[in-house]
C-alpha positions in Angstrom: 0.1 0.0 0.0 1.2 3.7 -0.8 2.0 5.6 2.1 -0.1 8.6 0.9 -3.1 6.2 0.4 -2.4 4.6 4.2 -2.3 8.2 5.8 -5.7 8.8 3.9 -7.5 6.3 5.4 -5.9 6.7 8.7 -7.2 10.2 8.5 -10.8 9.5 7.1 -10.9 6.5 10.0 -9.4 8.8 12.9 -11.6 12.0 12.0 -15.1 12.2 12.6 -17.3 12.8 9.6 -18.9 16.0 11.1 -18.1 18.5 13.1 -21.4 18.8 14.3 -22.2 17.3 17.9 -24.4 14.3 17.6 -28.1 15.2 17.7 -30.0 14.3 20.7 -32.9 11.4 20.6 -35.9 12.8 21.3 -36.4 11.7 24.6 -33.5 12.8 26.0 -34.2 16.0 24.3 -37.3 16.4 26.3 -35.8 15.0 29.3 -33.0 17.8 29.5 -35.7 20.5 28.6 -37.6 19.8 31.8 -34.5 19.5 33.7 -33.7 22.8 32.2 -37.1 24.0 33.4 -37.5 22.7 36.6 -34.5 21.8 37.8 -33.2 18.5 38.8 -35.2 16.9 42.0 -33.4 13.4 43.0 -36.1 10.8 43.9 -38.9 12.3 41.7 -40.2 12.4 38.0 -38.7 15.4 35.6 -42.8 16.2 35.0 -45.7 15.7 36.6 -43.2 15.0 39.8 -45.9 16.0 42.8 -48.3 13.0 43.0 -50.4 11.0 45.4 -51.0 7.5 44.4 -54.0 5.6 45.7 -55.5 1.6 45.0 -58.9 0.8 44.6 -61.2 -1.5 42.6 -63.3 -0.7 39.6 -66.8 -1.7 39.7 -68.4 -2.1 36.0 -71.9 -0.9 35.9 -74.6 -3.6 35.4 -75.0 -2.6 31.7 -71.5 -2.2 30.9 -70.9 -6.0 29.8 -73.1 -5.6 26.9 -71.1 -2.4 25.5 -67.5 -3.9 25.6 -65.8 -7.2 25.6 -63.0 -5.4 27.8 -62.7 -7.5 31.2 -62.8 -4.6 33.4 -66.3 -4.4 32.0 -67.4 -7.8 33.1 -66.2 -8.2 36.6 -64.7 -5.8 39.6 -60.8 -5.1 38.5 -58.2 -3.8 40.9 -56.7 -0.2 40.0 -53.8 1.6 41.0 -54.8 5.7 40.4 -51.8 8.4 40.4 -52.9 12.4 40.8 -50.3 14.8 39.8 -49.7 17.8 39.1 -48.1 19.5 36.1 -44.6 20.7 36.1 -41.6 19.0 37.6 -41.9 21.0 40.6 -42.4 18.3 43.5 -43.8 20.6 46.2 -45.9 22.6 44.5 -49.6 23.6 45.6 -52.0 21.5 44.2 -53.9 24.9 43.7 -51.2 27.1 42.1 -52.3 28.2 38.6 -49.0 26.5 37.5 -49.3 23.3 38.7 -51.9 22.7 35.6 -52.4 20.5 33.6 -53.4 18.3 36.3 -53.1 14.1 35.6 -54.5 11.4 36.1 -53.1 7.9 35.4 -55.6 4.4 36.3 -53.8 1.1 35.7 -56.6 -1.6 35.6 -54.7 -4.8 36.9 -56.3 -7.5 34.8 -56.1 -11.4 35.3 -52.8 -13.2 34.3 -50.7 -10.1 34.7 -52.2 -8.2 31.6 -53.2 -4.8 32.5 -54.9 -1.3 30.9 -53.5 2.3 31.5 -55.7 5.0 31.0 -53.7 8.5 31.1 -55.7 11.7 30.7 -55.4 15.4 31.5 -58.1 17.9 33.2 -57.7 20.1 30.5 -59.5 19.9 27.0 -56.4 18.4 24.7 -52.9 18.5 24.9 -50.7 21.3 24.2 -49.5 20.2 21.0 -49.4 17.0 18.7 -46.2 15.8 18.2 -43.3 14.8 20.4 -41.1 17.5 18.4 -43.3 20.0 18.5 -43.4 19.7 22.1 -39.3 19.8 23.1 -39.8 23.2 20.7 -42.8 24.5 22.9 -40.3 23.6 26.1 -37.3 25.0 24.6 -39.2 28.5 23.7 -40.0 28.6 27.1 -36.8 27.8 28.5 -35.0 30.7 26.2 -38.2 33.5 27.2 -36.7 35.5 30.2 -38.4 38.7 31.9 -35.5 40.9 29.9 -36.4 39.1 26.6 -37.1 41.1 23.6 -40.7 41.0 21.8 -41.6 38.7 20.4 -40.3 36.3 23.2 -39.5 33.1 22.0 -42.5 31.6 23.5 -44.3 34.3 21.7 -42.7 33.4 18.4 -44.0 29.7 19.1 -47.5 30.3 20.3 -48.1 32.5 16.8 -47.3 30.0 15.1 -49.0 27.2 17.1 -52.8 28.4 17.5 -53.6 25.1 18.7 -50.5 26.0 21.9 -52.0 29.2 22.3 -55.6 28.1 22.8 -53.9 25.3 25.4 -52.0 28.0 27.3 -54.7 30.9 27.3 -57.6 28.4 28.3 -56.5 27.5 31.4 -57.8 24.9 33.8 -59.9 26.0 37.2 -57.9 25.6 40.2 -59.7 22.3 42.1 -61.3 22.4 45.3 -60.7 18.7 44.8 -59.2 16.2 42.6 -62.7 14.7 42.6 -64.0 17.9 41.0 -62.1 18.0 37.8 -63.5 16.7 34.4 -60.9 14.1 33.1 -60.1 13.8 29.3 -58.5 11.2 27.3 -58.8 12.0 23.5 -57.1 10.7 21.0 -56.6 12.6 17.8 -58.2 11.8 14.9 -60.6 8.8 16.9 -64.2 9.1 17.5 -66.7 7.0 19.0 -70.0 6.7 17.3 -73.2 5.1 18.1 -72.6 3.0 14.8 -69.2 1.4 16.2 
């Protein structure tokens, strides 16, 4: 092998193909965004950090089995329920307007180890429709400072995302109790009709 070819081959192997830093995965990007916004709180989740977990049973109404073949519509089913406040702040008061949206997650524990999860917010919809847009939203919020010139990064983001603007300007009422909230589990594009 000629010396010039050997040196060229070694340079190609030894040097990176791009001088750009590697792109973060979407999950890592979101995790980093939450830590940037709310800090790191050891032992707590990075979002919906404040919570309470309860256990109980779900008892279907007598006519439920006629509506669905789902196991939990035919028998009493144990459940685990997690109520949470939005944000990554584990000590935020439940009635703080910044604790929204409030969340609920319900796990129906079915026979033979199977389960069904329901995850919902006490808000009509979600701020954006994709994970990438959610990361952009979080990054715009983190980049906005009291001294940011107008339009601030978050104002620019909301201007380009009218659904997100509606989400942040239509706040959920502060609950007297989590039992007083309306929980919404919506999937974009899916609708149940009487013909289903």
